[in-house]
C-alpha positions as CSV (number, residue, x, y, z in Angstrom):
1,M,137.4,122.4,94.6
2,I,140.5,121.4,96.6
3,S,142.8,118.8,94.9
4,H,142.8,115.7,97.1
5,A,145.8,114.2,95.4
6,A,148.1,117.3,95.6
7,I,147.3,118.0,99.3
8,A,147.5,114.4,100.4
9,A,150.7,113.9,98.4
10,G,152.4,116.7,100.3
11,R,151.2,115.4,103.7
12,L,152.4,111.9,102.8
13,A,155.9,113.1,101.8
14,K,156.2,115.2,105.0
15,A,155.1,112.2,107.1
16,R,157.6,109.9,105.4
17,R,160.5,112.4,105.9
18,S,159.6,112.7,109.6
19,G,159.1,109.0,110.0
20,T,155.6,109.4,111.5
21,Q,152.8,107.8,109.7
22,D,150.6,106.7,112.6
23,L,147.0,107.7,112.8
24,K,145.5,109.0,116.0
25,A,143.3,106.7,118.1
26,K,140.2,108.5,116.8
27,P,140.8,109.3,113.1
28,I,137.6,111.4,113.0
29,Q,138.4,114.5,115.1
30,Q,135.0,116.2,114.8
31,L,131.6,115.2,113.3
32,T,128.9,117.7,112.7
33,V,125.3,116.6,111.9
34,E,122.5,119.1,111.3
35,H,119.3,119.4,109.3
36,D,119.4,121.6,106.2
37,D,117.3,124.8,106.8
38,N,116.5,125.2,103.1
39,R,115.8,121.6,102.2
40,E,113.8,119.8,104.9
41,H,114.6,116.3,103.6
42,N,118.4,116.9,103.6
43,L,120.9,116.2,106.4
44,N,124.3,118.0,106.2
45,L,127.4,116.2,107.4
46,E,130.9,117.6,108.0
47,L,133.8,115.4,109.0
48,V,137.2,116.7,110.3
49,V,139.7,113.9,110.0
50,D,143.3,113.1,110.4
51,P,145.5,114.7,107.7
52,L,146.7,111.2,106.5
53,L,143.1,110.2,105.5
54,T,141.3,110.8,102.3
55,L,137.5,110.3,102.3
56,S,135.6,109.5,99.1
57,E,132.0,108.3,99.7
58,L,129.4,107.4,102.3
59,V,128.0,103.9,102.2
60,I,125.5,101.8,104.2
61,N,125.3,98.1,104.8
62,I,121.9,96.4,104.0
63,D,121.8,92.7,104.4
64,G,125.6,92.3,104.0
65,E,125.8,94.5,100.8
66,W,127.5,97.9,100.9
67,T,125.4,100.5,99.1
68,P,126.7,103.9,98.1
69,V,124.9,106.9,99.5
70,E,126.7,110.2,98.7
71,M,130.1,111.4,97.5
72,L,132.2,113.6,99.8
73,D,133.9,116.8,98.8
74,E,136.9,118.3,100.6
75,V,136.3,121.9,101.8
76,Q,138.4,124.6,103.4
77,S,139.0,124.0,107.1
78,R,137.4,126.6,109.4
79,L,139.6,125.4,112.3
80,P,142.7,127.6,113.2
81,S,145.1,124.6,113.0
82,N,144.1,123.6,109.5
83,N,147.5,121.9,108.9
84,E,146.6,119.2,111.5
85,S,143.3,118.1,109.8
86,R,141.3,117.8,106.6
87,V,137.6,118.6,106.3
88,F,135.1,116.7,104.1
89,A,131.4,117.6,103.7
90,T,128.2,116.4,102.0
91,S,124.5,116.5,102.1
92,I,122.3,113.4,102.4
93,D,118.8,113.3,100.8
94,L,116.9,111.4,103.5
95,A,113.9,110.7,101.3
96,E,116.1,109.0,98.7
97,L,118.0,107.2,101.4
98,A,114.8,105.8,102.9
99,R,113.6,104.6,99.5
100,R,116.9,102.9,98.9
101,V,116.8,101.1,102.3
102,K,113.3,99.9,101.8
103,S,113.9,98.7,98.2
104,K,117.0,96.8,99.3
105,A,115.2,95.2,102.2
106,R,112.3,94.1,100.0
107,I,114.7,92.4,97.5
108,A,116.3,90.5,100.3
109,E,113.0,89.0,101.4
110,A,112.1,85.6,100.2
111,E,108.5,86.6,99.8
112,P,108.0,90.3,99.1
113,A,105.4,91.9,101.3
114,V,104.6,95.1,103.1
115,L,107.3,95.8,105.6
116,T,106.2,95.9,109.2
117,A,109.5,95.7,111.1
118,P,111.6,98.9,111.1
119,Q,114.7,98.8,108.8
120,R,118.0,100.2,110.3
121,A,121.2,101.1,108.5
122,S,124.4,102.5,109.9
123,L,126.5,105.0,108.0
124,F,130.2,104.3,107.0
125,V,132.7,106.3,104.9
126,R,135.2,104.8,102.4
127,A,138.6,106.1,103.2
128,T,142.2,105.8,101.9
129,S,145.2,106.2,104.3
130,A,148.6,107.5,103.6
131,G,149.8,105.9,106.8
132,E,148.6,103.0,108.9
133,V,145.1,101.6,109.0
134,P,143.0,102.7,112.0
135,S,142.0,99.9,114.4
136,M,138.3,100.6,113.8
137,A,138.5,100.1,110.0
138,R,136.5,97.5,108.1
139,E,137.0,95.6,104.9
140,E,140.7,96.6,104.5
141,Q,141.9,96.4,100.9
142,Y,145.6,96.6,100.2
143,V,147.0,97.2,96.7
144,E,150.7,96.3,96.3
145,H,153.0,98.8,94.8
146,D,156.7,99.4,94.4
147,N,156.7,103.1,94.8
148,D,160.0,104.4,96.1
149,G,158.6,107.6,97.6
150,E,159.6,109.9,94.7
151,D,156.3,109.9,92.9
152,E,153.8,110.4,95.7
153,S,151.3,112.4,93.5
154,D,150.9,109.6,91.0
155,F,150.9,107.1,93.8
156,L,147.8,108.8,95.4
157,E,146.1,109.6,92.1
158,D,146.1,105.9,91.3
159,E,144.6,105.3,94.8
160,V,147.3,102.8,95.6
161,G,147.4,102.1,99.3
162,P,145.2,100.8,102.1
163,T,141.5,101.4,101.5
164,F,138.9,100.7,104.1
165,L,135.6,101.7,105.7
166,L,135.3,103.8,108.8
167,P,132.1,104.2,110.9
168,V,130.7,107.8,110.7
169,G,130.9,108.5,114.4
170,K,133.1,107.7,117.4
171,A,134.6,111.1,116.9
172,S,136.6,113.1,119.5
173,Q,134.0,115.8,119.2
174,T,130.4,115.3,118.0
175,L,128.3,118.4,117.3
176,L,124.7,117.1,117.3
177,P,121.8,119.6,117.4
178,D,118.2,118.4,117.8
179,L,117.4,115.7,115.3
180,H,113.9,115.0,114.1
181,N,112.0,112.5,112.0
182,V,111.4,113.2,108.3
183,A,108.2,112.1,106.7
184,I,108.6,110.2,103.4
185,E,105.6,108.8,101.5
186,D,103.7,106.5,103.9
187,S,106.4,106.3,106.5
188,Y,109.3,108.3,108.0
189,I,113.0,108.1,108.5
190,A,114.8,109.0,111.8
191,P,118.5,109.7,112.1
192,Y,120.2,109.0,115.5
193,M,123.4,108.0,117.1
194,N,123.3,104.3,118.2
195,R,124.8,103.0,121.4
196,R,128.2,102.5,119.7
197,G,128.3,106.2,118.7
198,I,127.7,105.6,114.9
199,L,125.2,107.7,112.9
200,T,122.3,105.4,112.0
201,F,119.0,105.7,110.2
202,V,115.8,103.8,110.9
203,V,112.9,103.7,108.5
204,G,109.4,103.2,109.9
205,G,110.3,102.8,113.5
206,N,111.6,104.5,116.6
207,P,115.3,105.3,117.1
208,S,117.2,103.2,119.6
209,I,116.6,105.0,122.9
210,G,119.0,103.6,125.4
211,G,118.9,105.7,128.5
212,R,119.4,104.0,131.9
213,P,119.1,106.6,134.6
214,V,122.0,106.9,137.2
215,N,121.1,107.6,140.8
216,E,123.3,110.4,142.3
217,R,121.1,111.1,145.3
218,T,118.0,109.5,146.9
219,T,117.0,110.4,150.4
220,L,113.9,111.1,152.5
221,E,114.0,114.2,154.7
222,N,111.2,115.9,156.6
223,G,108.5,114.1,154.8
224,E,110.0,114.9,151.4
225,L,111.6,112.7,148.7
226,I,114.8,114.2,147.3
227,V,116.2,112.7,144.0
228,D,119.1,113.8,141.8
229,G,120.3,111.8,138.8
230,R,121.5,111.8,135.2
231,I,120.5,109.9,132.1
232,N,122.1,109.3,128.7
233,V,119.9,108.9,125.6
234,H,121.0,108.1,122.0
235,S,120.6,111.5,120.3
236,N,116.9,111.7,121.3
237,S,116.3,115.1,122.8
238,I,114.0,115.1,125.9
239,T,111.1,117.4,126.2
240,R,109.5,116.0,129.4
241,L,110.9,114.0,132.3
242,E,109.1,112.8,135.4
243,L,110.0,110.6,138.4
244,S,107.4,107.8,138.8
245,M,106.7,105.8,142.0
246,V,104.8,102.6,141.4
247,G,103.5,100.2,144.1
248,R,104.3,96.5,143.6
249,T,100.9,95.1,144.8
250,S,98.6,98.0,145.6
251,G,98.4,99.7,142.2
252,F,99.6,103.0,143.7
253,K,101.3,105.3,141.2
254,L,102.5,108.9,141.6
255,N,104.3,111.0,139.0
256,V,106.6,113.8,140.2
257,P,107.7,116.5,137.6
258,A,111.4,116.8,137.4
259,E,113.7,119.7,136.4
260,F,116.3,118.7,133.8
261,S,119.1,120.3,131.9
262,Y,121.1,119.3,128.8
263,D,124.9,119.0,129.2
264,E,126.1,119.9,125.7
265,E,129.9,119.7,126.4
266,R,129.6,116.2,127.8
267,T,127.5,115.1,124.8
268,R,130.3,116.3,122.4
269,Q,132.8,114.1,124.2
270,K,130.5,111.0,124.3
271,S,129.9,110.5,120.6
272,G,126.6,112.2,120.5
273,S,125.0,110.3,123.5
274,R,123.0,113.1,125.0
275,L,123.5,113.6,128.8
276,Y,120.7,115.1,130.9
277,K,120.9,115.9,134.6
278,F,117.6,116.0,136.5
279,S,116.2,116.5,140.0
280,A,112.8,115.8,141.5
281,R,111.2,116.7,144.9
282,G,108.1,114.8,146.1
283,D,106.0,116.0,149.1
284,F,104.7,112.9,151.0
285,E,102.9,115.1,153.6
286,A,100.5,116.2,150.9
287,I,99.6,112.6,149.9
288,A,99.8,110.9,153.3
289,D,96.2,109.7,153.0
290,Q,97.0,107.9,149.7
291,L,100.2,106.1,150.8
292,P,99.7,102.3,150.8
293,N,101.3,99.6,152.9
294,D,103.6,98.5,150.0
295,T,107.0,98.7,148.3
296,L,107.3,101.6,145.9
297,D,109.7,101.2,143.0
298,L,111.2,104.3,141.3
299,Y,111.1,104.9,137.6
300,V,112.0,107.7,135.2
301,E,109.5,108.5,132.4
302,F,110.5,110.8,129.5
303,D,109.3,111.8,126.1
304,G,110.8,113.5,123.0
305,P,110.1,114.6,119.5
306,Q,111.5,111.4,117.9
307,L,109.5,109.0,120.2
308,E,106.0,107.7,119.4
309,G,105.1,107.7,123.1
310,P,106.5,108.0,126.7
311,V,109.4,105.8,127.7
312,R,109.9,104.4,131.2
313,R,113.2,103.3,132.7
314,R,114.0,101.8,136.1
315,F,115.9,104.4,138.3
316,G,119.1,102.8,139.5
317,R,122.8,102.3,139.3
318,S,123.5,103.7,142.8
319,R,127.0,104.0,144.1
320,Y,127.9,103.0,147.7
321,L,128.1,106.6,149.0
322,V,124.7,107.4,147.5
323,R,123.2,104.4,149.3
324,R,125.1,105.2,152.5
325,R,123.7,108.7,152.7
326,S,120.0,107.7,152.3
327,H,117.8,108.4,155.2
328,S,114.2,107.5,156.2
329,T,111.3,109.7,157.2
330,R,107.8,109.5,158.5
331,V,104.5,111.4,157.8
332,S,101.3,111.4,159.8
333,H,97.6,111.5,158.7
334,G,95.0,111.4,161.4
335,E,95.6,108.4,163.7
336,K,98.0,106.8,161.2
337,T,101.8,107.2,160.8
338,I,103.5,106.1,157.6
339,L,107.2,105.2,157.9
340,L,109.1,105.6,154.6
341,T,112.4,103.8,154.3
342,P,114.7,103.7,151.3
343,Y,116.3,100.4,150.3
344,Y,118.3,99.0,147.3
345,T,117.8,95.9,145.4
346,F,120.5,93.2,145.9
347,K,122.2,93.0,142.5
348,A,121.2,96.1,140.5
349,K,121.2,98.5,143.5
350,N,118.0,100.1,142.2
351,P,116.3,102.3,144.8
352,S,112.9,101.5,146.2
353,I,110.9,102.8,149.2
354,Y,109.3,100.7,151.9
355,S,106.0,102.4,152.8
356,E,104.7,101.0,156.2
357,V,101.4,102.2,157.7
358,F,101.1,102.0,161.5
359,D,98.6,103.2,164.1
360,S,100.2,106.3,165.6
361,Q,100.2,105.0,169.2
362,V,101.7,101.7,168.2
363,F,104.4,103.4,166.2
364,E,105.3,105.7,169.2
365,H,105.5,102.7,171.5
366,M,107.7,100.8,169.1
367,R,110.0,103.8,168.7
368,S,110.4,104.4,172.4
369,S,111.2,100.7,173.0
370,V,114.0,100.8,170.4
371,V,115.4,104.0,172.0
372,E,115.5,102.4,175.5
373,R,117.3,99.3,174.2
374,K,120.0,101.5,172.7
375,T,121.4,102.9,176.0
376,P,125.1,103.4,176.1
377,T,125.5,101.6,179.5
378,S,124.3,98.3,178.1
379,H,127.6,97.9,176.2
380,R,130.0,98.8,179.1
381,L,132.0,96.2,181.1
382,K,131.0,95.8,184.8
383,A,133.6,97.1,187.2
384,D,133.5,94.0,189.4
385,K,134.0,91.5,186.6
386,P,137.3,89.7,187.1
387,V,139.9,89.7,184.4
388,W,142.2,86.6,184.2
389,I,145.7,86.8,182.7
390,N,147.5,83.6,181.7
391,V,151.3,84.1,182.0
392,D,153.8,81.4,180.7
393,Y,157.1,81.5,182.6
394,Q,159.0,79.0,180.4
């Protein structure tokens, strides 16, 4: 076991001599979360933090009350620059944590009953700083002292100094393998990273999903729909992703399987918010006989091991260049021609497709009329048109 007091005292003395006691913008440099291979109910945590910080225990907030979860132990750093960081680790018993969350929630109720709503609790760590307090700290507790800097060891052993709570998350690097739900008694507990990048647990419910798709390319070419995009989800791994086209009035629906890939490096930098890139291709020629005279809205449907069922999100957030590069196309079936034109909603810029069904002869007549009207000579000035110039000689 590494002596917290001795190591922290040395770092504090060095910081005071150099005159630098400022913490970095993100005091947690790296967070690693993974399930224990030998104990299925346990979740292992490792936090690499600023050298001026000392971590003591993990806590959760349930109805305004801070409840202890596990104590932290300092371990030897596996990073090459171990002088620039400290490493703390622990293992959380998820079954015990779920029972604690459920019991605390029942006590808080005015009339104890069987819980139906899912209970959520975010994880925090109690820390002591040998320098300044991080901006993201909660519940700062200062203990006054008159230490002159010559007795740093006793100063730290007495835990004199700023003590506060830090969220377990918002790290510079987040290593997050596939998380899964853990069954406990008549329910289950699901770990996930919430939208603020904090490690959170939900008992008896789905993790917060998030995940609004971003449109990187939507166009229609040669009777084919071409779509590229990306989506961020809160630590939920995706096992299936499809592009869905839904008619507003006709009841038409078509699901197009999409190819998707996981961007691990971007996920590390985004506090565990998983980034997936996807692409889908839809052949309208093959379903020309099914296309209605309607507006088709585009959605993304996905599923994962932590979700009870498929989730659907509107496909949108289209930049100007993406909208500018969209093109229309047409397909034919018998004596019918279907014109497919992309358009974007006014505020959200969500892509949709106008599907207009014409008689083929009518469509060709309309098309030829438009071409005739767009002759270049119609915009030229006539040669015999007089030009008047007003000259003022004053």
